[in-house]
N, C-alpha and C positions, 0 to 999 in steps of 0.2 A: 810629704815633708822632704824626703830624700831628693825628689826631683827638683823641688824649688831651691834647696840649699846647694845642690849640685850645679844648677844653672847660675846661681849667684857666684859660686866659686869659679866656674869656667869663665864667666864674664870678667871677674876681677883679675884672674890670672892672665887672661888674654891682654887686657889693657895695661896692667902694671908691668908686664914684660915687654910691652911695646915702648917705643920712644915717646916720652911725654911731649904732647903738642898743645900749645895754647893758641894755635892759629884758629881764628874764627871761621866757621864753616857755615854754609847755607843749609840750615836744617829743613827738612820737608815740612810743608804746611798741611797738617792734618786738620780735618774739619772740626773735630771736637776736642780730643784730649791734648792736642798740641797748642791749643789756644792759650794766649798769655793771660792767665787769670791767677791771682794770688789767693792762697787759702786764708780765710778770715781769721783763723785762730793763731796761725804760726807765721804768716808772712811768706811761706814757702810756695813756690810755683806749683800748681796742681799737677803739672806734667812731670814734676820731679819726685812724686810720691811713690813711683813704681807700681801704680795701681791703674785700673781701668776707670777713667773719669769722663763724664759727659757734661757739657754745658749747653743748656737750652736757652737761647736768647729771646728777648722780648719780641723780636720780629718773627721768630719761629712759632712762639706761643700764639701770636695774633692770627696765624694762618691755620691753626689746627681746629677741628670741630669739637672743641671742649668748652666747658663752662666752669671748671674748677681745677685745682692743682691735682687732685687725685685722679680725675678723668685724664689729664695729660700724662701722668706717670704710668697709666695702664699700657702705654705704647713704648715704654723704654725697655729694651732687652736687659734682663737681669732683675727687673722690678716687677713684682706681682701685686696688683691691687685687688683685694677681695671686697668688692663693692656691696653696699646695702641699699643703694638708691641713686636717683638722679640728682644733678646739680651739687654733688658733693655732700649729700645728706649725712652719710657716714661711710667710712671705708677703713679697712685694715691694710696698711702698706707694708709689704714684706720684700726682702731682697735675698737672693741667692739661697732660697730654701729655708730662711729663718722664719720666726714668728713675728707678729706685729709689734711685739715688745723688743725685738732685736734690731729694729731700724730706728735710727735717731733722726728726728726732724728738727731743723734749726730755722729761725727767722733772723736774718742778719747776724748769725753767729750765736743766737740765744736759743736755748732749749724751749720748745713750746709744748712738749708732751705733758700730760697731766699725771701727777704722782698717784692718783687713785686708779687710773686705768689707761692702757695704751689704745683703747678704742677711740679716744678723743684726739689722737695724734694728727688726724687729718682735718680737724677743726682749726684751720689756719686763719688767723685774724688779719688777713690782708686781701685786698682786691687783686684779681689777675692783672688789672690795668696798672697797678702800682709796682709790679714785679719787673726788675731790671733783667734778671737771669735766674736760672735754677741750676745749681751745681750738684751733680750726683757723683759721689765718691763710693765706688763699689768695693765691698770687702771690709774687713775689720779695721777700725780706726780708733780704738780705745785709747791709744797713747795720746792722741791729740784731743779727742772729744770726750774721753771718759767712758763711764759705764753705759751700756745699751747700744753702743756703736759696733754691733756684731756683724750683721749682714751688710751694713753700709750706712752712709750718711747722706741726707738730702738737705742742702742749705739753700734757702730761698733768699735771694738778695734783692732788696727793694731799691727803687730809683733814688729816693732822697736820703735814706739812712745808710745804704750799702756802700757809699763812697762819693767821690766827686761826680757831679754832672757838669761837664764842660759846656760852655756856651760859645758858639762861633757865630758871629754876625756877618751877614753878607747881604748885598742888594737882592731884593726878591720882589715877586709880584703875587699878590693875593688873587684868589679866584674872582674877586670882585673887580680886579683891574688896578687896585691901588698899589703903589710901589713904596719902598722904603727899606730901612735896615731891620731885618727880621731875624730873630734868634733861632739857632738850630742847636738842639740839645744832643750831646754826644756822651755815650758811656765811655768813661776815661780808660777803662780796661780793654773793652772789646772794640772801641772806636766805631761802634755802630750807632746810628741815629736812634733817639728815644722819642716816643710819642708823649707829648706833655699836655695832652688834653683830648678827651673824647666823651661823648654822650651816646647811650644806646638804649633801645627798647626792643623787646621781643615778645611775641605771643605764640601759643601753640596748643596742641591737643591737651585734653584733660584739664581745661581751665588754667593753663600755665601762663604765667606772666613773669618777665624778667626785665629789670631796668638797671642801668649803671650810669655813674657820672664820675669823671676823674679830671683833676686839674693840677698843674705844677706851675707856679709863678715865681719870678725872680725880682728881688728888690735890692736897693742899695748898691747899684752898679754891679750886681752879680755876687755879692757877698752873703746874701740871705735868700734861701729858698723856702717856700711853704707849699705843702701838698695837701690835697683833700680828695677823698674817695668815698663813694657810697654805692653798694650793690644790694639789690633786693630781688629775690626769686621765690615764687610760691606756686603751688599747684594742688588741685584736688587729688592728684595721684593716679598712677596707672592701675587699672582694675585687675588685680591679681586673683589667683585661686578661683578661676571661673567666675569672675565678676562678683565675688563675695566679699572682697576687701580691697581698699585703696590705700596705697602708701603716700599719703599727703605730706607736704612739707611747707614750711615758711622759714626762709633763711635770709638774714639781713647782716650786712657787714659795713661798718663805718670806720674810717680811719683818717687821721691827720698827722703830719710830721713837719718838723722844722729842721733846717740845716744851716748852721752858721759857719762860713768859711773864714777861719781866723787869719789865715794867710795862705800862700800857695801850697803848703804842705800839711796844714793842721785844720781840723774841723770838729765841730761839736754838733751832735744831732739828737733829736728827741722824737719819739713816736708814742701816740696813744691810739688804740683801736678797740672796737667791740665787735664780737661775733655772736649772733643769736640764732639758735636753731630750735624749731618746734616741729616735731615729726612723729608719724606713726612708726612704732618700733616692734611690731609683732614678729616674733621669731628671730629678732636680732641677736639675742643672747641665749635663748632656751628653745627646747623642742616640746615644751609642755602644751597640752591641749587647752589649758587655762590661759595661755598667753594672749592678752589683748593689749599689749604694751603701748604706751605713749610716753614721749620723753621731751623735756625742754632743757637745753644746755645754753648757758650764757657765759662768755669768756671776755674778760677785760685785760688788755695787754698794754703795759707801759715799758718804755725803753729809753735809756740814755747811753750815748756812745761818744767817747772822746778819742780821736786819733791824732797822734803827734808824730810827725815825721821830720820836724825841723831841728831836733836835737842831734848833733853830729854823731854818726855811727849807730844811731838807734832808730827804731820804728816801734813806737809804743801805742798800744790800744787798750783802753779800759771800757768794758761793756757790761751794763747792768740791765737785766730784764725782770719784770714782775708780772705774774699772771694770777688773776682771781677768777675762779670758776665756780658756778653754781649749777647743780644738776638735780632736776626733779623727775623722778622715774615712777610711773604708775604701771605695775605689771598687769593689773586687772582692776576695773572700777570697783569691784567688791572687796579688794584688798587695800591695806594701808600703804600709802606711797612711801618711797625711799627718797630722802633728801640729803644731798651732799654739798659741802662747800670746801674748796681747797684754795690755799695761797701757796704759790711756789715762786722761788727766786733763783736767779742764775747770775753770778758775778764772775767774770773772767778777765784777767789782766795778763797781757803778754808783751814781751820786748824782744824784737828781732835785732840781733847784733851782727854786723858784718865783720868777719875776722880775716882780713886780707882779701885778695881777689878771688879766691877759690872756695872759701868756707863761710857759711852763715849758720848762726845758732839762734834758736828761739827758746826763751825761758818763760814759763807761764804758771799761773795758778788759777784754779776754778773752785768756787764755793757754791754749793747747792743747798737750799734750805726750803722746807715746805711744812705745811700744816693742814690737817684735815679735820672737819667736823661732820660726822655721818650718823644717820639714824640706825644703820645696820652694821657699820664697820667701827664705830666708836670715834673718840677724839684722839688724834695721833699727831706726832711731829717728829721730824728727823732732819739730820744734816749730813752732808757728804763733802769731802775735801779732796782735791786733786792737785798734785804738783808735777810738772812735766818739763822735759827738755828735749828738743828736736834739733838735729843738725843735718846739713847737706854739704858734701864736699865734692867739688869737681876735680877729678884726677886729670882730665883732659877735656877737650871740647866734645869728645864722643862719649864720655863715661862719667857717671856720678853715683855716689852711694848716699842714701839717707838712713838715719837711725834715730831712735828715740827711746826714752824711758819715762814711765809715769808711775807715781805712787798714789794709790787711791785709798782713802780712809772711808770705809763703808758704814752704813747704818747698823750693821751687825757688829760694830766695834772691833774691826780688824783691818789691817792694811793688806792690799793686794798690789803686787808689782807687775806692771805691764810693759814688756819690751817690744820693739819692732825693728826690722831692718829691711831695706829695699834697695834696688839698683835699677839703673837705666843705661842701656848701651845702644848707640847708633851703629848698627852693623854696616849700613850704607846710608847714603843720603835719603833713601826711601824706605828703609826698614829699621825699626826700633824694637829692641828687646827689653822687657821689663819683668821684674820679679819682686815679691814682697812676702815676708813671713812675720807673724806676730801673735801676741796673746790678746784676748779680749774678755770682758766680763759683762754680766748683766745682773742687776739687783732686782729682787721681786718688788712689785708695786703694792699699794695698800690693799687692793682687791684680792690679790693672791695671798696676802698675809692675814687679812682680817674680814673678808666678806662673810656675812651672817653671824659673826662672832659677837656682835653687839645686840642681837635679838634676844628677847626673853622667851622662856618656855622651851619645850621640846621641838626641835626642828623637824620639818616634814622630810620624808624620804626623797632622795634624788636631788636635794638642794645643793647648790654650790657652797663650799665651805672653805674658808681661808685657813692658812697654817702659819702661825707666828714664827715657827722655827725653821723656815725655809733658808737654805744656803744660796749664795750667789752662783749663777751659772758661770762656768769657766770654759773657754774655747781656745784652741790653737788653730791658726788660720794660715793657709799657704796658697799662693797663686803665682802663675807665670803666664806671660802673654806677649803678643807682638802687635805692633801697629805698622801697617804697610800702606804706602801710597802707590796704588796700582796704576794710576794715571794722574794727570794734573789735577783733576777735580773728582777723583774717585778714591776712597780710602777703605781699608778693611781693618777691623780690630777683632782679635781672637784672644780669649782668656780661658785657661783652665784653673780650677780652684778646688780646694778641699778644706773642710772644717771638721775637727775632732772636738766634741763637746762632752762635758759631764755635768751632772747636777741639773739637767734640763727640767724646767718647771712646767707643769701642766696639771690638768685636773684628771683624776682617775677614780674609779669607784673603790670605796673602802668601807668596811663595816664599822658601825658606830662603836662597837666593842673594841676595835683596834685603834681608835683615835684617842690619844691620852691627854691632849692639850685643850679639850673642850668638854664641858660637863653637861651641856644642854642637848644631848643626843640620845636617841633610842638605840640601845646596843644591837638590836636586830635589823635596823634600817641600813641601807646602802646610801652613802653620800658621795657626791662628786668633790673629792677632797684634793686641794692643791698640794702637790708633792714634788720633791726632786726625783722624778720618775725614772730617768733613763740616761744612759750614755748613747750618743748617736754620732754618725759620720755622714757628712754631706759631700758629695762629689758632683762636679758639674763643669760644663763648657758653655760659654756664651760668646756670641759673635755679633758683629754689626757691619754691614756693607752699605755705604752711603755715597751719594754724589750730588752734584749740583751744576747748574749752568748759570751764567751771569750775562746781563746786558746792561751796559752803562753802570757797572758796579752794583747792580741790583740782582739779587738771586731770583731768577724768573722760573727756575725749575729745580726743586729739591726732591730727592727720593731716598728711601732707606729700606733695608730688609735686615731683620735681626732676630735672634732667638736665644733661648736658654734651655739647656737639656741637663737635668739633674737627677740624682738618685740619693734617696735618704734611707739609711740602714740603721735600725735601732738595735742596740746590743741586747736589751731585754725584751721579752715578748709582753708588751704592755698595751693596754687600750687607753688612748688619750684623746683629748679634745682638739688640740691645735698643732702639735709638733710635726705631724706628717701630712698636713693639709696642702702643702705646696704642690703646684702642678709639676709633673715630671717633664712635660713639653709645654713651652710657652714661646710662641712666635708672634712677631708683629711686623707690619709693613705699612708704608705710607708714601704719599707724594703730594707735592704742592706745585701747581702750574698756573702761571699767569698767561692766559690764553690770548687776550688782547689787552689794550690799555684800560678796558672797562670791565673785563670779565676774568675771574680767577676761580680755581677749584682746589680744595684740599680734601684728602681722604686718608683715613687710618683704619687698620684692621688688626684683629688679634685672633690667634688660634690657640686654644688651651686644652690640654688633656691631663687628667689626673686619675690616680687610683682612688676609688671611693670605697672606704672601709667602714664608714659610720652607719648607724642605723638610719634607714631611709623611711621609717614608718612615720611620715609627717606629710602635710598637704603638698609640699613641693620639695623634692629631694635635691641633694647636691648634684649638679650636672657634671658627669665625668668627662665630657668632650663637647666643645662648641667652637663656632666661628662667628665673629661679630664684626661688622664694618660700619663706620660712621663717615658722613660726608658733609661738606660745606661748600656751597656755591655762592659767590659774591659778585654783585653787579654794581658798578659805580654809575650814578646818574647825578650830574651837577655836583652839589655839595655832599651828597649822601652815598653811603654804601648800603645796599640792600642784601641781606643774607637769607639763604635757605639752608637750614641745618636739619639733617636727618640722622637721628641716632638709631642704631640697630636697623640698618637699611633693609635687611632681608627678613626682619620680623622673627628672629629666633627666640625660642623659649629657653631660658638658661638661668643659672644661679651661681654665685661665688661662695655663698654662705648657706649652710643647710637650713632650708625652710624659707629663705628670702627669695621670692621670685622677682627677677629683675625685669624692667619694662621691655615690651616689644617695640615695634617701630614707633618713634616719637618725632613728630615734625614740628619745627619751629620756624617762624618768619620774623626777621629782625631788621632794624634800620640803625645805622651808626653815623655819627658825625665826628670826624677826627680832626684835630688841629693840623696834622700833617697834610690833610687833603687840601687845605687852603694855601699851601706854600708850594710854589713851582720853582725848583732850583734852576 
């Protein structure tokens, strides 16, 4: 804390004592965090938040050897994905040493986490083909986004709902030889071209099949866009545990959206999508020898977004999202299944107001409401309200400060106040300093509060048990970093961070006789009881070195090397399930290279090392250290792209979750037809 506040004070003193200058300067062009992208909630430029921010574009996504969002996020420094299977079957997404419940996932600014459990946060109801970009804001962001934005925020911005898609018409020639006026779709923020149509099929080992179709069409002279996508992947599954069990899956994703451009500054958009997952879930949640779990999760997502920029001096956005989730979980065919249904809603409205040339303010409100019906957690409902204000002031062309304040009314019927302050200072044209400090909160989910409390009879020993009296987690967060342009096309980002937390929620063993808010217990049994277990401190350093080369404005060679080094210290000597699971060393590297006009290759690799303290008496323990590389080779022939994708190239045995053996080498062959392939600029 002292280091961060001192840095902010030094920066402020240096600039305020200098001559005030409004002269426009040529800021350095950093590859990621200096990109001109506006935050969906506040209208503030992401680069002005005083945080480490990364933006992954559609072009970059298309080159990576990934099949889902969680597979992509595995390679981002500062993000740790604890995977439970291929093709995004299920994964816990964590950031900066937090738990999976401390990372907030948004789809076009709408929360998509499930109020019952954070294990569904990676069940993202959108196709990879429909994603315009992914914004990753590292560090606490509770002022803007509310509870649960402790480790960071991941906002998935889609093509048709996330904003305008500009169309530029120019003379062109199709691959068939026909000529005419052909549309080119451009991301209005990044000014990068968007693929507006593709079809793909892939087959691979273990009876794996994957298919996708995506299309974006324009009507009414460009004032109306309609989008459609469908993805389907299924497999018998990798033979784990010495060929005694297969982690099979069947995943389907359908979506459609409409965008009405009311004028050149206003638009109205709608989205509906469904995500269905049927998979083997053995040891996903327990280490019991009786675990033969299977699970089926269906999620229905609807969204309405209205953006108004034509009202002078204001930029207003109203965004409403609803998610209906059904979960059928069978722990063992001999046991009764657990069935859960949840409905969650997120309404946020904000207005960005320009106050002169140097100051902008955003005022907003967010209402969350949800309901659950569950066979083992009971019938529950709750609401949560947030009111916030965020401002940015430019003292000069080199220096700005942002600050904000949020009041959050929690389901525990109390208000929490969340402040933040950040600063950015351009030391030179090639060096930027940034710092941020703030408070964050996390509220317990329904599982942590009520799991097993709705069951009749005496609960068996060792069972997970909820605690209705849990308090919200409270954290103070501090970070300071620098962005340096080492050369014209090479940049370095380095950030140091620290988080002090109290009331951390996790499961720990407790005697039935010591648990006073549940009567269905044997006083001599030990239960895994949800508790505010500990105070902890997280310290870490993350970095990313990246570069690229271009030919005719096309990035023909991209590379990156990054990592996260952290230390978690717990004030109390407690045994817990999740809070210390984060890897102490987490490094990633990758490159994409267009070798010829017809051949390109992409590779990504991760190295991870963690302290393993959990009981390893299970068929496959948690891997303390591993290195895994994925690769994708693409060859273009006429109208088609042929892909060879190899996951886990060196066939390593490893796991991210205790008991869940992840696949060894997995080879896929695919073919894709893209609309962009038919257009020659």
